[in-house]
C-alpha positions in Angstrom: 39.3 -26.9 2.5 39.1 -25.0 -0.9 38.7 -21.0 -1.2 35.2 -21.5 -2.4 34.3 -23.6 0.7 35.7 -20.9 3.0 33.7 -18.3 1.3 30.5 -20.2 1.8 31.1 -21.1 5.3 31.8 -18.0 6.3 28.7 -16.4 4.5 26.6 -19.6 6.1 27.9 -17.7 9.7 27.3 -14.6 9.0 23.7 -15.0 8.2 23.0 -17.3 11.2 24.6 -14.2 13.6 22.3 -12.0 11.5 19.1 -14.5 12.2 19.9 -14.8 15.9 20.3 -10.9 16.3 17.3 -10.1 14.5 15.2 -12.5 16.4 16.5 -12.0 19.8 16.8 -8.3 19.4 13.5 -6.4 20.5 12.2 -4.4 17.4 9.0 -3.8 18.7 8.2 0.0 18.6 5.6 1.6 21.2 3.6 4.3 19.9 4.5 7.7 21.3 3.0 9.0 24.6 -0.2 11.5 23.5 1.0 14.5 24.3 -0.4 17.6 22.8 2.4 17.5 20.5 2.0 14.0 19.2 -1.9 14.9 18.9 -1.4 18.0 16.7 0.8 15.7 14.5 -2.0 13.0 14.8 -4.5 15.4 13.7 -2.8 17.3 10.9 -1.8 14.2 9.2 -5.5 13.6 9.2 -6.6 16.8 8.3 -4.3 16.2 5.1 -5.6 13.2 4.2 -9.1 15.1 4.3 -8.1 18.1 2.2 -6.5 15.9 -0.4 -9.7 14.0 -0.1 -7.8 10.7 0.2 -10.6 8.5 1.8 -8.0 5.6 2.1 -5.5 7.8 4.3 -8.2 9.0 6.1 -9.8 5.8 6.9 -6.4 4.3 8.0 -6.9 6.6 10.9 -9.7 4.7 12.2 -9.8 0.9 13.8 -11.7 -1.4 12.2 -13.9 -1.8 15.3 -14.4 1.7 15.9 -17.7 3.6 16.6 -18.0 6.9 14.5 -20.9 9.3 15.4 -22.3 6.4 17.0 -22.5 3.7 14.1 -19.8 1.0 13.5 -16.8 2.2 10.9 -18.0 -0.2 8.5 -21.3 1.9 8.1 -19.6 5.1 8.0 -16.8 4.1 5.8 -18.8 4.3 2.5 -20.3 7.8 3.5 -17.1 9.2 4.3 -15.6 7.5 0.8 -18.7 9.0 -1.2 -18.8 12.4 0.6 -15.0 13.1 -0.4 -15.3 11.8 -4.1 -18.7 14.0 -4.4 -17.6 17.3 -2.8 -16.8 20.0 -5.3 -14.2 22.8 -4.5 -11.3 22.6 -2.0 -12.4 22.0 1.4 -10.5 23.2 4.4 -10.5 21.6 7.8 -9.8 24.0 10.7 -8.9 22.5 14.1 -8.3 24.8 17.2 -8.8 24.0 20.8 -7.0 20.7 20.9 -6.3 18.9 24.0 -4.9 15.6 24.5 -5.0 13.4 27.6 -3.0 10.3 27.7 -4.5 7.4 29.6 -1.8 4.4 28.9 -3.5 2.3 26.1 -5.7 4.9 25.1 -6.2 8.7 24.7 -8.7 11.2 24.2 -8.3 14.3 22.2 -10.7 17.0 22.3 -10.9 20.1 19.6 -13.1 22.2 17.9 -13.3 21.4 14.3 -14.6 24.1 11.3 -15.4 22.7 7.7 -15.1 25.3 5.0 -13.8 26.8 2.1 -12.0 30.0 1.1 -11.9 31.6 -2.2 -10.9 35.3 -3.4 -14.2 37.2 -2.4 -15.5 34.9 0.6 -14.2 32.6 3.7 -17.2 30.3 3.9 -18.0 28.2 7.0 -20.4 25.2 6.5 -20.1 23.1 9.5 -18.6 23.6 13.0 -18.5 21.5 15.9 -16.9 20.0 18.9 -15.2 16.7 18.6 -14.2 13.9 21.1 -11.7 11.4 19.7 -10.8 8.1 21.9 -7.6 6.6 20.1 -6.3 3.0 21.6 -2.9 1.6 20.7 -3.0 -0.7 17.8 -0.1 -3.2 17.1 0.9 -3.7 13.2 2.9 -6.6 12.7 5.9 -6.2 10.2 8.0 -8.3 8.0 7.8 -12.0 9.2 6.1 -11.4 12.6 9.1 -8.8 13.2 9.6 -5.2 13.5 6.3 -4.9 15.1 5.3 -1.3 15.9 2.4 0.4 17.8 0.4 3.1 16.4 -2.5 5.4 17.5 -5.8 4.5 16.1 -9.6 6.2 16.3 -11.4 3.8 18.1 -14.3 6.0 18.8 -15.5 9.5 17.5 -18.3 11.5 18.7 -19.7 15.1 18.2 -21.4 17.8 20.4 -23.9 17.8 17.7 -26.0 15.2 15.9 -24.9 14.3 12.3 -27.5 13.7 9.5 -25.8 10.8 8.2 -27.7 8.9 5.8 -29.5 5.3 6.9 -27.1 2.5 6.4 -27.2 0.6 3.1 
């Protein structure tokens, strides 16, 4: 057998071994338990997206079939995009009193939220409310159905006060 044939045979066997290992190994990654620490990380990422006015990143936290403030996410998403695009100034989102309850396939986060601005001369608070977020585990399939991962997504978001949202288009 020629040297190039041996190289091709070894390369083929190595590729087969890698393919068998990839397809037979459990690469699924479960979402972390929703502890207070995990809830703080989840909220901090959403807070960062809000403060950077990144509607895409903010809406990535929301499940497609979610209910936001009593409406389907598909009706609220354009309102969020418009509000983030049109609002002037640098807004901050302050979150206090965060609690988390892990219920297996879902989790409930409770928090007090304040939307405001800070300038050299004043600290302004525009809106305060108590939010309840029900999260669900969502599975994302990776490359060719491999490397699947779970992540937490908002399934329901409600507030202690009514929001004056514009009517749906």
